C-alpha positions as CSV (number, residue, x, y, z in Angstrom):
1,M,0.1,0.0,-0.1
2,T,1.2,3.7,-1.0
3,D,2.2,5.7,2.3
4,Q,-0.2,8.5,2.9
5,T,0.6,11.8,4.4
6,L,-1.8,14.6,5.8
7,I,-0.7,18.0,5.3
8,A,-2.5,20.6,7.2
9,T,-2.5,24.3,7.6
10,V,-2.8,25.3,11.2
11,G,-3.4,28.4,13.4
12,S,-4.3,28.8,16.7
13,E,-7.0,25.8,16.9
14,P,-4.9,22.7,16.8
15,Q,-8.1,20.5,17.0
16,V,-8.7,21.1,13.3
17,V,-5.8,19.0,12.4
18,T,-6.9,15.9,14.6
19,L,-10.5,16.3,13.5
20,V,-9.4,15.9,9.8
21,L,-7.1,13.1,10.8
22,D,-9.9,11.2,12.7
23,L,-12.2,11.6,9.8
24,L,-9.3,10.2,7.3
25,F,-8.8,7.4,9.8
26,D,-12.8,6.6,10.1
27,K,-12.8,6.5,6.1
28,G,-10.2,3.9,6.1
29,Y,-7.0,6.1,5.0
30,P,-3.8,4.7,6.6
31,I,-2.1,7.9,7.5
32,T,1.5,7.5,8.4
33,K,2.7,11.1,8.5
34,V,1.3,14.4,9.5
35,M,2.9,17.7,8.5
36,V,1.7,21.1,9.6
37,V,2.5,24.4,7.9
38,H,2.4,27.1,10.0
39,T,3.2,30.6,10.9
40,C,5.0,31.5,14.2
41,G,3.1,33.7,16.4
42,K,2.6,33.0,20.1
43,D,-1.0,31.6,19.6
44,V,0.2,29.3,16.7
45,R,3.2,28.3,18.8
46,D,0.7,27.5,21.8
47,A,-1.3,25.3,19.6
48,L,1.8,23.5,18.1
49,K,2.7,22.6,21.7
50,A,-0.7,21.3,22.4
51,L,-0.9,19.5,18.8
52,S,2.7,17.9,19.5
53,V,1.2,16.3,22.8
54,E,-1.6,14.9,20.9
55,M,0.3,13.7,18.0
56,G,3.0,11.9,20.5
57,A,0.1,9.7,21.5
58,L,-0.4,8.4,18.0
59,Q,3.1,6.7,17.5
60,P,4.2,5.5,14.9
61,I,2.5,8.2,12.9
62,S,5.4,10.8,11.8
63,F,4.7,14.2,12.8
64,E,6.5,17.4,11.3
65,K,6.2,21.1,11.8
66,I,7.0,23.3,9.0
67,G,7.2,26.9,9.9
68,V,7.0,29.4,7.2
69,I,10.1,31.5,6.6
70,H,10.7,34.7,4.7
71,E,14.1,36.1,4.3
72,H,15.9,33.7,7.0
73,R,13.1,35.0,9.6
74,P,10.1,33.2,10.7
75,V,6.8,34.6,9.6
76,T,4.9,35.6,12.6
77,D,1.6,35.9,10.9
78,N,0.2,36.0,7.2
79,L,-0.7,39.7,6.8
80,T,1.6,41.2,4.0
81,H,2.2,40.4,0.6
82,E,5.7,39.0,1.2
83,D,4.2,36.7,4.1
84,A,1.5,35.3,1.8
85,G,4.2,34.5,-1.0
86,A,6.3,32.7,1.6
87,F,3.6,30.7,2.8
88,L,2.6,29.8,-0.8
89,R,6.2,28.9,-1.4
90,T,6.3,26.8,1.7
91,I,3.1,24.8,1.2
92,Y,3.9,24.3,-2.4
93,Q,7.3,23.0,-1.7
94,V,5.9,20.4,1.0
95,V,3.1,19.0,-1.3
96,L,5.6,18.7,-4.1
97,K,8.2,16.9,-1.9
98,E,5.4,14.3,-0.7
99,K,4.1,13.8,-4.2
100,R,7.6,13.1,-5.4
101,A,8.2,10.8,-2.9
102,G,5.2,8.8,-4.2
103,R,3.0,9.4,-1.2
104,V,-0.9,9.8,-1.4
105,V,-1.2,13.5,0.1
106,H,-4.4,14.4,1.9
107,L,-4.5,18.2,2.2
108,S,-6.2,20.1,4.8
109,I,-6.8,23.8,4.5
110,A,-9.2,24.0,7.8
111,G,-6.5,25.8,10.0
112,G,-5.1,29.2,9.8
113,R,-6.1,32.5,8.2
114,K,-8.3,32.2,5.0
115,T,-5.5,33.4,2.8
116,M,-3.6,30.1,3.8
117,A,-6.6,28.0,2.6
118,V,-6.6,29.7,-0.8
119,Y,-2.9,29.2,-1.1
120,G,-3.2,25.8,0.1
121,M,-5.7,25.2,-2.8
122,V,-3.6,26.8,-5.3
123,A,-0.4,24.6,-4.2
124,A,-2.7,21.6,-4.6
125,Q,-4.4,22.4,-8.0
126,S,-1.0,23.5,-9.4
127,Q,0.3,19.9,-8.9
128,N,-2.6,18.2,-9.8
129,Q,-0.8,16.7,-12.8
130,P,0.2,13.9,-13.1
131,G,-1.8,13.2,-10.0
132,A,-5.6,13.2,-9.5
133,C,-7.8,14.2,-7.0
134,T,-9.3,10.9,-6.1
135,S,-11.3,11.8,-3.0
136,A,-12.9,15.0,-1.6
137,F,-15.3,15.4,1.5
138,A,-16.2,18.1,3.7
139,A,-15.0,18.0,7.1
140,L,-18.2,19.0,8.5
141,K,-17.4,20.3,11.9
142,A,-14.1,22.0,10.3
143,S,-16.5,23.2,7.5
144,R,-13.5,23.5,5.0
145,L,-12.3,21.1,2.3
146,T,-10.0,18.2,2.4
147,C,-8.9,16.8,-0.7
148,S,-6.7,13.7,-1.4
149,F,-4.2,13.4,-4.3
150,E,-3.0,10.0,-5.6
151,Q,-0.5,9.4,-8.3
152,R,-2.1,7.8,-11.3
153,R,-0.8,4.2,-12.3
């Protein structure tokens, strides 16, 4: 079976990541890796601490936090054009790396600012070839879209 990764945007509410992960498990997706893309503000750092504790209980799932960097400095919030560009570059590279590794990518855009959701979808759509969006469902309580990408055989 192909390895599967959940890539999620996260803001100050870490439960959106665990909610989507639970939904994916309930639908039978064998997630082995969770990657969260985030800014580095205080509220987000607090959320990441809580999420790290939750993810630690889910071993052997690999958990990776990817902070957004612009000009060698952590981006604390997604407020400026430069911050947004740094976020887009970061999430694009994360999704691309996982797809190139042959993993099925599940992308959750439920967490973080709305601009993070938009750029998450841009990253997913721009990499939809040769992959195909094979499963999309509403994460009802998060009220955002989660979409899975799988390499065509």
